[in-house]
RORO-953844 format. One record per residue (C-alpha): residue in three letters; x, y, z. Coordinates in Angstrom, 2 decimals. Layout:
R  rest        u        v        w
R   ALA        X        Y        Z
...
//
This chain:
R  rest        u        v        w
R   MET     2.40    33.12   -35.97
R   ILE     3.70    34.82   -32.93
R   ILE     4.32    38.76   -32.49
R   ASN     6.67    39.74   -29.91
R   PRO     5.60    42.92   -28.08
R   HIS     8.52    44.27   -27.47
R   ASN     9.02    44.86   -31.23
R   MET     6.05    46.17   -32.24
R   THR     6.44    50.45   -33.17
R   VAL     9.82    51.30   -34.42
R   SER    10.82    54.63   -36.92
R   ALA    13.51    54.43   -39.75
R   LYS    15.95    57.83   -39.53
R   ASN    14.99    58.03   -43.37
R   GLN    12.79    56.43   -46.14
R   SER    15.93    54.04   -47.37
R   ASP    15.79    52.65   -43.94
R   VAL    11.92    51.28   -44.56
R   GLU    12.01    47.79   -43.61
R   ILE     9.43    45.00   -42.70
R   LYS    10.15    41.79   -40.79
R   LYS     6.53    39.78   -40.36
R   SER     8.22    36.26   -38.72
R   CYS     6.88    33.65   -36.55
R   LEU     8.03    34.39   -32.73
R   HIS    10.00    37.81   -33.29
R   SER     7.97    39.96   -35.54
R   SER     9.30    43.78   -35.97
R   PHE     7.83    46.38   -37.87
R   ILE    10.28    49.17   -39.11
R   ILE     8.23    51.55   -41.42
R   GLY     8.46    55.12   -42.12
R   ASP    10.60    57.99   -41.15
R   ASP    10.92    60.32   -37.78
R   LYS     7.91    62.24   -39.55
R   ASN     5.81    59.98   -40.19
R   THR     5.93    56.43   -38.36
R   TYR     3.90    53.22   -39.00
R   SER     0.30    53.70   -36.93
R   PHE    -1.29    50.51   -36.10
R   CYS    -5.18    50.52   -36.18
R   LYS    -7.42    51.20   -33.26
R   GLY    -7.62    47.59   -31.85
R   GLU   -11.12    47.18   -32.88
R   ASP   -12.78    43.58   -34.26
R   ILE   -14.20    44.98   -36.93
R   LYS   -15.36    41.27   -38.16
R   ASP   -16.70    40.60   -34.81
R   VAL   -14.65    37.26   -34.50
R   SER   -14.86    37.73   -30.79
R   LYS   -19.12    36.45   -31.17
R   ASP   -18.48    34.18   -33.52
R   ARG   -19.88    31.10   -31.86
R   VAL   -16.93    28.69   -33.33
R   VAL   -14.38    31.04   -31.99
R   GLN   -16.08    31.18   -28.32
R   ASP   -16.43    27.29   -28.64
R   VAL   -12.81    26.96   -29.70
R   MET   -11.26    29.06   -26.96
R   ARG   -13.54    27.31   -24.39
R   LEU   -12.47    23.83   -25.15
R   LEU    -8.89    24.99   -24.67
R   GLY    -9.60    26.42   -21.12
R   ILE    -9.09    30.15   -22.25
R   ASN   -11.27    33.22   -21.12
R   SER   -12.67    35.10   -23.45
R   THR   -12.66    38.43   -21.87
R   GLU    -8.48    38.05   -22.05
R   VAL    -8.06    38.20   -25.45
R   ALA    -8.70    40.89   -27.93
R   PHE    -9.08    40.48   -31.51
R   ASN    -8.10    43.37   -33.79
R   GLY    -8.94    43.62   -37.64
R   CYS    -7.30    46.17   -39.77
R   LYS    -6.31    46.54   -43.46
R   ASP    -3.12    44.84   -44.47
R   TYR    -2.48    42.89   -41.01
R   ILE    -1.68    39.67   -40.14
R   PHE    -2.85    36.65   -38.68
R   SER    -0.61    36.89   -35.15
R   ALA    -0.92    36.26   -31.32
R   LYS     0.86    37.86   -28.70
R   GLN     0.72    38.52   -25.09
R   PHE     0.99    41.66   -23.24
R   GLU     3.80    42.28   -20.49
R   LYS     1.91    43.74   -17.50
R   LYS     2.49    47.07   -17.69
R   PHE     0.99    47.09   -21.33
R   ARG    -1.67    45.28   -20.18
R   ARG    -5.64    46.80   -20.11
R   SER    -8.33    45.02   -20.36
R   HIS    -6.89    42.14   -21.89
R   ASN    -3.71    39.69   -21.33
R   TYR    -3.56    38.36   -25.38
R   GLU    -4.05    39.81   -29.07
R   ILE    -4.83    38.31   -31.53
R   THR    -4.88    40.37   -34.98
R   TYR    -5.67    39.61   -38.69
R   PRO    -6.65    41.40   -42.06
R   ASP    -9.51    42.85   -42.96
R   ASP    -9.88    41.36   -46.11
R   ASP   -13.64    40.22   -47.04
R   LEU   -11.56    37.29   -49.52
R   VAL   -10.11    35.71   -46.22
R   HIS   -11.48    32.84   -44.23
R   TYR   -10.60    33.17   -41.02
R   LEU   -11.36    30.24   -38.44
R   ALA    -8.66    28.11   -39.59
R   PRO    -5.97    30.80   -38.82
R   ILE    -7.65    32.07   -35.94
R   VAL    -8.17    28.70   -34.48
R   HIS    -4.45    28.50   -35.20
R   GLU    -3.74    31.54   -33.05
R   ILE    -6.01    30.62   -30.06
R   ALA    -3.68    27.56   -30.26
R   HIS    -0.80    29.78   -29.50
R   VAL    -2.76    31.54   -26.93
R   PHE    -3.09    28.00   -24.71
R   GLN     0.55    27.05   -25.63
R   PHE     1.43    31.51   -23.67
R   GLN    -0.90    29.70   -20.58
R   LEU     0.48    26.62   -20.62
R   TYR     3.94    27.38   -20.08
R   LYS     3.39    30.33   -18.35
R   SER     3.93    32.81   -20.99
R   MET     5.01    33.75   -24.36
R   LEU     8.58    34.36   -23.35
R   LYS     9.10    30.92   -21.57
R   LEU     7.02    29.24   -24.00
R   MET     9.62    30.76   -26.56
R   SER    12.70    30.10   -24.33
R   SER    11.38    26.16   -23.88
R   LEU    11.04    25.85   -27.39
R   SER    12.47    25.81   -31.07
R   ILE    10.02    28.24   -33.20
R   LEU     9.23    24.88   -35.65
R   ARG     8.07    22.93   -32.60
R   ILE     5.79    26.01   -31.37
R   GLU     4.43    26.44   -34.64
R   LEU     3.75    22.55   -35.60
R   ALA     2.53    21.84   -32.65
R   ALA    -0.47    25.05   -32.97
R   ASP    -1.01    23.13   -36.17
R   TYR    -1.84    20.02   -34.19
R   ILE    -3.71    21.41   -31.80
R   ALA    -6.21    22.39   -34.02
R   GLY    -6.79    19.29   -35.45
R   VAL    -7.47    18.46   -32.11
R   VAL    -9.87    21.16   -31.61
R   TYR   -11.20    20.58   -34.83
R   TYR   -12.47    16.83   -34.11
R   LYS   -13.32    17.72   -30.65
R   LEU   -16.23    20.57   -32.19
R   GLY   -16.85    18.25   -35.24
R   ILE   -15.58    20.80   -37.37
R   LYS   -14.96    19.87   -41.25
R   LYS   -11.00    19.44   -41.69
R   ASN   -10.75    20.40   -45.24
R   GLY   -11.33    24.23   -44.74
R   TYR    -8.02    23.86   -42.36
R   GLN    -6.10    21.87   -44.75
R   HIS    -6.47    23.97   -47.42
R   SER    -5.43    27.54   -45.53
R   VAL    -2.43    26.27   -44.47
R   GLN    -0.86    28.40   -47.15
R   LEU    -2.68    31.36   -45.85
R   ILE    -2.11    31.21   -42.29
R   GLY     2.36    31.25   -43.19
R   ARG     2.10    33.87   -46.28
R   TYR     4.09    35.97   -44.51
R   TYR     7.40    37.00   -45.07
R   GLU     9.96    34.76   -43.18
R   VAL    13.20    35.62   -42.16
R   SER    14.23    31.72   -42.10
R   THR    12.00    28.96   -44.47
R   ASP    11.25    26.78   -41.12
R   HIS     9.31    28.96   -39.09
R   HIS     5.93    27.65   -39.88
R   GLY     7.72    24.11   -41.46
R   THR     6.67    23.05   -44.84
R   PRO     3.34    22.86   -46.19
R   ALA     3.19    19.07   -46.15
R   GLN     4.86    19.06   -42.00
R   ARG     1.29    21.39   -41.33
R   ILE    -0.66    19.41   -43.40
R   ALA     0.46    16.31   -41.83
R   ALA     0.70    18.36   -38.15
R   PHE    -3.16    19.04   -38.24
R   ARG    -3.80    15.83   -39.88
R   MET    -1.97    13.71   -37.28
R   GLY    -3.89    16.01   -34.12
R   TYR    -7.54    15.16   -35.81
R   GLU    -6.66    11.49   -36.05
R   ASP    -5.23    11.04   -32.78
R   ALA    -7.96    13.00   -30.92
R   ARG   -10.09    10.68   -32.80
R   LYS    -8.76     7.77   -31.67
R   GLU    -8.87     9.23   -27.94
R   SER   -10.99    11.37   -27.97
R   MET   -11.62    11.67   -23.74
R   ARG    -8.04    13.03   -23.82
R   SER    -7.29    16.57   -22.53
R   ILE    -5.58    19.33   -24.65
R   GLN    -2.84    19.10   -22.40
R   TYR    -2.30    15.61   -23.54
R   PHE    -2.09    15.90   -26.58
R   ASN     0.56    18.87   -26.40
R   ASP     2.38    16.60   -24.49
R   LYS     2.20    14.06   -27.38
R   PHE     3.53    16.04   -30.13
R   GLN     6.40    17.36   -28.24
R   ARG     6.83    13.64   -27.65
R   ASP     6.23    11.28   -30.19
R   VAL     4.83    13.63   -33.18
R   TYR     7.12    16.47   -33.76
R   GLY     9.85    13.73   -34.82
R   GLU     8.08    11.79   -37.25
R   VAL     6.17    15.11   -38.71
R   ILE    10.16    16.62   -39.43
R   GLN    10.74    13.89   -41.84
R   LEU     8.54    14.90   -43.92
//
């Protein structure tokens, strides 16, 4: 899931205007009134996700400098990824958010969001990515890339497949933002199997293969 940084905090004129929209590429949060607007958390990696060795290995494999990515956990947060515009940047260029929930298994959705950061960098920016590809292509490609990552790092694939619904458990403005569970599982499995067959290929090669060959097959499911 990708968060549009332009729509991070908006106050409503009155309580009847309260609205929450959480979609893939254009998420906005409209909560509260003029005197009581929604307050985001302070930006703390409360679960120390950034220190997880597997998470570090994932970023290294995808060519992502870990110092450019901040992880932010908070109660009621959703799994999301965003890129800051230059004027809003601090010490990092990207942020991945996650919920503070002891019952949530983090690796699968975190890998999905890190795959989005890879996409941001590959297409030079989040906005260029969004203007180049449909939301569905972007989301299913992230699942496919996650499959490639799981194979290359020797991570058991069952954990990701069982978490597909968790990753997409948002209120969607459109039902096709992430794809159906069958499409998502297929994209992940194809990424895993393609990486097994062509293990020496680069991540960009697999991204290009998905956009050229795999996407059309996945959406038929």
